[in-house]
N, C-alpha and C positions, 0 to 999 in steps of 0.2 A: 585056910586063910580066907577071910571074907572077900567077896568081889570088890567091895569098896576099897579095901586096903590094897588090893592088887592094882587098882587104877590110880591110887593116890600117888602123886609125884611131887616132891619138894622142888620149889623154885629157888634158883641161885639168888642169894642176897649178899651184898657187901656193904659195909659202912666205911665212910671216909670222913676225916676231920682235917681241916687245914685253914690257912689264913690267906686272905687276899693280898696280892702284891700291890705295888705303887699304882698300877693301872686298874685296880679294883677287880682283878681276876684270880680265881682259884681254879687250876686245871689239873686233871688226872688222866693218865693212860692206864687202862685196865691191864692186869697181868695176862689175862687171856680174853679174847674177844667174845662177846655175846652173839648168838645166832641172829638176833634182831635187836634193834635199839631198845634198851631196857627202860623201865619206869624210873623216875627220879623224884625223890622227896627231899626238899631243901629246907634247912632251918638255919637262920642267922642267929648267932649267939649274941645276946645283948644288942640286937639291932633296934632301930627306932622305927616309928610308924611312917617316917618319910623315906625309908630305905626300900629300894626295890631290887630285884635280881632278875637276870635273864639267863636261861640255861640253854646251851647248845650241847647236844649229845649225839653220839653215834654208837656203833657196836664196839668201838675200840677205846672210847673215853668220853670225857665231858669237860666243859668249861662253864664256870659260873661267874657272871659279871655283876658286881654290886655297885649300885649308885645311890646317892641321896638327892632328894629333890629340894631345891632352894626356891622359895616363893618370894617374888618381889611384887609389891602392890602395883597393879596396872600393867604388868608385863607377863608374858608367858613364863612358866617355870623353867629353870635351868637344872641340869643334873651334873653332879660332881662324882668322880670316882671315890670309892671308900677303900682305903688301904688299911691293912691290919685287922680286918673284920674276921672273926672265927666263923667258919661255915661247917655244919654237919650235913652229910648227905647219906641217904639210904638208897641204894640201887637194887632194884628187884627185876629179875628176868620176867618177860611176858609169857 
């Protein structure tokens, strides 16, 4: 067996798909904890260019908070929760 293959190690990956609740949040608890906080890749399905998301994650799970920006001429923008948005997430161990 080649030395390269002996040192090659697969990283744990999981995919999640869900929908934001009335507060604009999609939350998941992992079935088993990661040793360190994993990398997260988020994709909003059918999102608009005014939608943003904030990810909080730990070794045991994550929450994604989705908001949409509302611009009013002459005022600072406001942000509203987006409920019912489908979110795809790829979680990869570091």
